[in-house]
Structure formats: C-alpha cells, structure tokens
N, C-alpha and C positions, 0 to 999 in steps of 0.2 A: 721651410716647408711647414704648412699648417695642417694638423690632423684634426678632423672633425669626428667626434664620437657621438653616436646615437644612443643615448642612455636607455630610452624605451624602444628597443628594436623589435619587440614582439608585436606581431600583427594582432589587432583587436577586431572582433566581429561584433555584430549587433547584440549578441547574447552575453558578451564578455562582462558586462556590468551587472549581470544578474546572478544570484546564487543558484546552485544546482537545484535546490528545492523549488525556487521560483520557476525554473525552466521546466521541471516536472509538472507543476501546476499549469503552466502555459500549454504544454503538450496535451494535457487532459482536456483543457477548454477547447483547444483547436480541434481535437478529435470529436468532441461533442458537437461543435458547430458544423463540421464537415458531414458528420453522420446525419445531422438534422436536415441539411440541404439535400442529401441523397436518399432520404426516406427511411432511415433506420427505425424511426419511431412510429411509422405507419402501422395501423392495426388491420390485418396481420402484418407483421414485419416482412419486408422483402426477404425471401428465403436466402437468396444469394448474399445479400448484405449481412444478414445474421450469421451465416456460416463462415463468412470471410473475416468477421470481426469478433463475434462472441465465442466463448469457450463452451463446447458441447462434448460431454463424455462419449456420446455415440460416434462423433466424428474422430475424436482423438484415438479411441480404441480401434477404429477402422483404419488408422494411419493417415487420416486426412486433415488438412488445415492445421498442421502443428504450430504454425506461427500465431494461432489464436491464443496460445499461452501468453504471448506478449501483448498482442493488440487488445485483448479483453481487459488487461490491466489499466488501459488508458481510455476505456469507454464506460459510459454510465447510462442507466436505464431511463432517467428523466432528469429534469432540472434540479429537483430537490436532492436526488441522489448525488448529483455532481456537486451541488452547493455544500451539502453536509460533509462529504469527503474532502473537498478542497479547503474548507474552513479548518477541519481537523488537521489536514496535511500542512497547512500554513503554520499552525502553532507547534504541532508535534514534530513535523519534519525539520523545521528550521532549528529546533532545539537539538535534535539528534545529529543534524549536520554539523553543528558547532562542536559536538563531542567527537564525532568520527572524522571529520574532514570531508570535502566535497567528493573526491574519487571513491573513498571507502564507503561513503554514504550511498552513492549511486549504485555501486555493486550490491550492497546489502539490500537496498530497496528493491532492485530487480529480482534478486535471488529469493527474497521473501515472497514477492508476488508470484513468481514461478512455482515455488513450493506450495503456496496456497492453492494455485490452480491444479497442481498435481494431486494434492490430497482431495480436492473436490472431485476430480475424475475418478480416482481410485475408490472413493467412498460410494460413488454411484454403482461401481462394479461390485464391491463387497456387500453392500446392503441391498442390492437388487432394486434400486430406485429407478425412476424414469431416466433413461440415458439420453433422451432426446431433449432435455432441458438446456437452456442457454444461460451462461453466467457472464456478467461484466462488472467492473468496478475496481477501484483502487484500495478497497477496504482490506483485502488480504495483505497487501504490502503495508498498509497502515497498522494492522495488528502486529506485523513484524517489528515495526518501530516501537510500538507500545510494549511488546515483549522484551526488547532489549532494555528499555527504560525500567521495567519491573526489577531487573537485576542491577542495573547501574545506579539508578536513583529511586530505590523502592519507597523511601519515606517522603519523597517530594509531594506536596499537596497539589492536587489538580481539580479542576471543575469539570463536571460532566453536564451534558445538556439537561436542562430542566431541574437540575439539583443545585440549590443555591449555596451549599456548604462544600468546602474543600475535602477531598478524599485522598488518602495516600495512594500513590501509584500502584503499590503491590496489591491493594484491594480493588482499585478502580478498574484495572485491566481485566481480571477474571470476572468482575462484576458486570462490565459491559458485555462480555461474551455471553454470560448467563442471561442477562436481560434481553439481548437480541434473540437468543434461542427461544425464550419464553414467548416473546412477541410473535415469532414466526409460527410457533405451535398454536398459541391461543387465537391469533388473528388469521391464521392460514396465509401468512405473508411470505412471499418467495425471497428468503434471505439466505445467502451462501454461508451458512454456519460452519460447514466443514472447511471452507476456504479461510474463514476467519481463524479457525482453530489451527490450520496449517501455517498461517502467517505468524500467529502467536508462538507456535512451537519453534519456528525458524528463528524468531527473535530471542527466545529463551536460550536456544543452543548457541547462538552467536554471543549472547551476553555471558554465558559460561566461558566461552573461548576467550573473550576479552578480559574477563576477570583473572583467568589463569595466565595469560600472556602479559598483561599490563597490570600487575598487582598494585603497584604504588599509585598509578594514575587512576585506576578505577576506585581505589579506596579514597583518594582525594575527592573525586567526583561525587561519590556516595556521601562523604562527610559534608561537602560544600552545599549540596542540594538537599540536605536533610533538615 
C-alpha cells in the first residue's frame, strides 16, 4: 500500500503571495478607484457617498454611519493624498510588519486608525469646531506606525519629504506632526491634525507595551537599528 502525502496542503489564494502591508495598500487603491467611479470626488461631493464613506463628527455623535470609522481609513481626498500616504505606508509599514509580524501588524494598524478617528470626533465636540466636516485618509494609522518606531527604533535615521538629510526617528515623528499643523494653520489647509495626534498616541502606547513585555527583543531591535 502506497501512501501519498501532500506536503503543501494549505490552500493558497490570490493574495497569499503578498505581504499584509501590500494588501492594505491594495485595498486603499481599490477604494480610491471605486469612489472615483461613483462620484466621490465630484464638487460638491454626493452627500450619500460622503456620509457612507467619510468620517463626520456630526454623524458619529448622532449615532449614524459608525462603520465610517473603518471606511474612512481606506479612502483619500485626491490622488496626491493617496500617493503620499501609500508611498509612506510602503516604506514605514513594511518595516513595522517585519518587527511585529503580519497578524499583530494588521491589528495594530486598524486600532491606530480607529483611535485616530475617535480623537478626531471627540476633538470636534470638545473644541466646538464644525461637526459637519468630513475626514478621510490612512495618515492616522500611519502616525500610529511612526509612534511605535519612535520607541522601538528612536535613533534610526530616516528621510522626510523635501529634506535631503537623515533625521533620527525620535525627532522626525514629532517634527512631521508640528510641520503639518503649521501648514494647516498658515495655509488654511484642511488637515486632520487631531487624527494624526491620535494615531501617534496609540503608537506610543503600544510601543511602551512592547518594551515592557518583550524587553530583550526590543532592546536588540533598538540597538540593531541605531
């Protein structure tokens, strides 16, 4: 009697050959294309499409469209917005995924984005700003990734857009936050600064957790990337 063993018995799907970070980038691009087809970028934006995809403090506080906490993370306002975030995600996300692993990275990415959206909504309520604004973008989750790198690889040199010299991560992360805040104030540009701050805070909190739970590993990572 001959026994035949199937060594690779796990079923493979179309996305099995891609990293989790690549899949997240793919989802963002698909969301953008679908929204483009259905008129999300028309001026004025179709009210139904905006309310069903973008995050609005007014809707959330009224208990409506709670799923926009998630959908807004994968939508972008224009091509440059998408391009800038996806380029950043390609480099930063792939690095963080190597440190955390695919599953832990996915959970952390989503939680960072959700917390960024939550702080955006609460800030509108606390500071009595216009609650009928809409927010989209992956930058809240991105700042979560940046926040965890501030603690795990604080001395790693990185390059920021338009700055030709490397800057240590522990300085680059808050520097980006401040620069974007100044741009939004000086140029009256609609930037979700509170969402960025929320993402950064979630990253710092998670970084503290990792350093306490995995002391040896995080020390090695810090030393290796310094």
